[in-house]
N, C-alpha and C positions, 0 to 999 in steps of 0.2 A: 803355636796351634790356636786357632780362633776359638774363643770361649763360646759355649752354647748359651744362648740367652732366651728368655721367655718372650714370645710374641705378644703384641697388643691384643690379638684375638683371644689368646689364653688369659691375658689379664682381664678381658671383659668377662670371661667365663667365671673367674674367681672374684668378680666384683661384688659378691655377697659380703665381702669384707669392707667395701667402700662406704664412706659416709656421704650421702647425697642430700641430707637435710639442709634447708636454707637457713635454719635457725631463726625462722621468722617469728616464732612465738617468744613472748616475754622479753622483747627487746626494750632497751632503755636508751634514749638518745639524749645527749647533752653537748653543749658548747659548739655552736656553729658560727665560726668567725669569717665565713666567706669562702675560704679555700677548701674547707672541709669540716667534718664533725666527727664525733665519737659515738659508737653504737655498742652497747653492752648486751651480750647474749647469755652470759653466765656470771654468777657472783664472783668467780675467780678473776674476772676482768678488773675488779677493783683493787686487787693485790698487785696488778701489773701496771695499770694506768690510773693515775690520780684523777679525781673528779675536777681538780683545778687545772688539769693539763690543757695546753693550748697548742695550736699548729702555727708555727712561725715561718714566714718566708725569709730565708737568709740571703738568697741571691736569685736572680732570674735573668732571662734573656738567652737561654741556651737553646740549641736546636733539638737535642735529645740527651738529657743528662742521664748518667748510668754509673754503675760499678763503684759506689762509695766504699771507702775503707778508712777507719779511724786509726791515726798513727799517734799512739799515746805518748811516745817519747818526745814528739815535737808538738803536741797539742794541736794537731791539724787534721783536717779531713781532706782526702784526695778523692776526686771523682772525674769521670770521663765525660766529654761531650763527643759522642761517637762520630756524628757526621762532620764535625769540625777538626777531627784528628788531633785533639788536644786534651790534656789532663789539667784540671784546675785544682788549686789549693784554697781551702777556706780556713781562716783562723779568726778567733774572736777579736783580735787586735786590728787586723787589716781587711777582714771580709774575704771576698773571693778574688783570686788573681791567677794568671796563667802560671802553671807549674812546669809543664813539659809539652813541647810540640816539635816534631811529629810524635804521636804516641802509638799509632798502630799501623801506619803505612809509611814506609820510608823510601818508596820508589818515586819516580818522576811522574808529573802530571796527575790527572784525575784517575781514580780507580773505581770507586763505587759510591753509592749514597751514604754508606756507613763504613768508612775506611779506618776509623781510629781504634783506639783501645776501647774495650768494653769492661768486663769484670777485672777488678784489681784485688790483690790480697798481699799479705806479708809472709815471708818464709819464717821458719823458727828463729833464724838469726836476724830478722828484721829487714830483709831486702824486699824490694818491690817486684811482685810478679804481675805481668800484664797479659790479658787475652787480646791479641792483636788481630783485628779483622783483616786489614789490608795485607799484612805480611803473612797471614795464615799460620800464625805461630802462638805458642805460649812461650813467653820470654821473660828474662830477668833483666831489670835495669842495671847496667854495669856502672853504677855511680852511687855515691852516698845519698841518702834521702834528703839531706839538707843542701846538697849541691847537685840537683838533678841534671842529667844529660841524656840526649837521645842516642845512647849507646846500649846495645842489647846483646844478651847472651841467649841463644836459642835453647829452650828446654825441650820443646817438641814441635816438629813441623810436618810430621808424616806418620802414617800408620801402615806398616808393611810396605814401605816404599812409595805409598800414594800420599799426595799432599792432603793436609787437613782442609776442611771447608773454611771455617772462620771461627776459631775458638771464641766462646762467648762469656762463660763464667767459670770460676775456679775456686776450689776449696782446698785448704791444707789440713791434713790430718796431723795429730799430735806427734807422730813419728817422722814427720817431714814429707810424706808422700803427698803428691798433688793429684786432685781429681778434677776433670774439666769436661764441659759440654762443647759440642761442635756442630751447631746448626748452620744453615747456609746464608744467614742474614747479611754477612759482609761481602758476599760474592756479587759482582755486578748484576747478574740476572738471577741471583739467589738459587733456588732449587733447579732452575733450568739453565744455569750457567754452563757453557761448554767446557770450562776449565775445571768443573767439579769432577774429582777423580774417585772419590769414595761414594758408592751408591746409596749409603745410608747416612743418617745423622747420629753420630755416636756419643757415648759417654766413656771417658778413658781415664786411666791412671798413669802417672809418671812416677817411676821409682827406679833409682840406680841407672838413670839415663835411658830407660826403656819405656816405651809407650805401649800399654796393654789395653785392649778393648774390654769394657765391663758390660755395656748394654748397647745393642744395636736396633732396638725395637721401637723407640720413641720417635714420633714424627718431627717434633721440634724441641729437643732437650734444651733447657735454658738455665735457670737458677739451680744451684747445687750446694748441698751442705750435708754434714752428718748429723743425725739425731744424737741426743745425749747418750754417751757410752760408745759411740763410734762403731756400732755393729750394723747400723742401718744407714744407707745412703738415700737421701731424699732428693728428687729431681723434679723441677717444674717443667711442664710441657706447654709451650706458648703457641698452641694451635686452637683456634676458635672452635673447631669441631671436636677437640679432645682437650679441653681446658682443665687440666687436672695436675695434681701433684702425685708422683709415684714413689713408692718406697721399695727399696731393694736390700734385703738382708744379705750380708756377705759372710762367707766362712773365713777361715784362717788364711786361705790362699786368695781371698778377695773374689771368689766365684759366687755368683748369685744363687742363693738357696731358697729364697722366697720373694717373689715379685708381686706387688699388689698396688691397687689404687688407694692412696692415702686419703685424698679428698677430691671429689669431682665438682668443679665449678662451671661446667659447660652450660648449664641452664642460666647462670648469671651472665655469662658471655653472650649467649643467644638473646638475653633480655635487653642487651644494649649497654650494659655497664662498661665503662671505659677500662681498657687494660686487659691483660692476660696473665696467667701464672708466669712470673719472671723471677727476679732475684729475691733472696730471703736470707734471714739470719736466725740462729738458734741461740737463746740465752742460756745462762748457766743452770737454770732450773728446767731446761728442756722445752720451754715455750718457743713457738715459732712465729716470727714476724715475716709474713709472706706477701709480696706484692701480687695482686691479682685483680679480677674484675671489681671495679669500684674503690680500690685503694689497698690498704694494708689489712690482711686477714691475720688475726692472732689465734693460733691453735695451741692446744696443749700437746703433749708428746703422743697422745693416742689419736690425734686428728679431730678432736672436738673443737668447734668454733667457740671461742670465749668472747669474741667481740671483733670490731673492726675500727680502723681509723679511716673514715670515708674521705676520699680525696676527689676533687672535681675534675682533675686531669689524670691521664693515665700514669700510673706509677710504674717505675722500672726496677727499683732496687732500694736497699736500705742498709744501714750500718748501726751497730750498737756501740755506745761509748759510756764512760763514767760509771763503770761497774753495772752496766745494763740500765742505768737510770735515764739515759738520753738516746733517742732514736733519730738518726738523720735519714731523710728520704729524698731520693731523686724522682721527680715527677715531671716528665715532659720538659718544659722550659724552666722548671723551678728546682732549687735546693731548699728543702724544708727541714725543720727541726721540731721534735716533740720532746719536751722534758717530761718523761713518764712519771717520775717521782722526784721529790726533793732529796 
């Protein structure tokens, strides 16, 4: 039975809970190395980002870098180049090198402008999960992480018998359930593609081999993660007209009990800042590192902006490593690193 979800119209009505301040007061800027800079809006920023932090370019030349995931066991970062249908691996010893291709479209010929894998994550037992634009699936790589192969096991490819659009980002809950977003970006004609079978762009859960709809009201659901405690699902909406992060409280059956706007950055998008709400990560203290207009927004668990890592190119996603001391950022053609603290 299809779950009843709250519409965006209703979300607008309850937007009295949203935070729309631009945090323009009491900002402190430091460290501008060319690719970006840091902007403090709250004293708590100093506990997250050192004043000695820098933004490093680790690799460049990608068409659109995305979906980074840190693999602690192998001391490597994996990330997608979506248009090139390729996953890259970065290590301190060898830098960036091709890890897996094809990554998201295994058919013949050209498919779309963004056929490859997008969001990546690891299962509880350390297997690689991929959001595959071209194959319209959430899949598991059927090979060890240190000997990758383009062999995949389908985890989800449809909802109620209708093909998914193009799974974009995925989060794993501590019990092993997967939650993913399904906008139309990987379809050849995106929202107007004649092969689009689902009329909305959904947020779903995969559990015990079943795909369940969680939310059907967002225009462009994108980045996804749980807030600390795993009672609230946070979803980024990459729509320039509704550039916001939405919070969904879930009950014990994962039905939405409270939907609200966590933070609205539409005015920043309209002002011409590069990028939209996209991928993000939540650290162990509940702080959120979210790609959005102008770079990485750092929120606390309540949606207060603590500061930003301003990036001069559109940022797409990020990953935390080294006990949350290191942040890797995918930004257009770049792979970047910020050592937050020593």
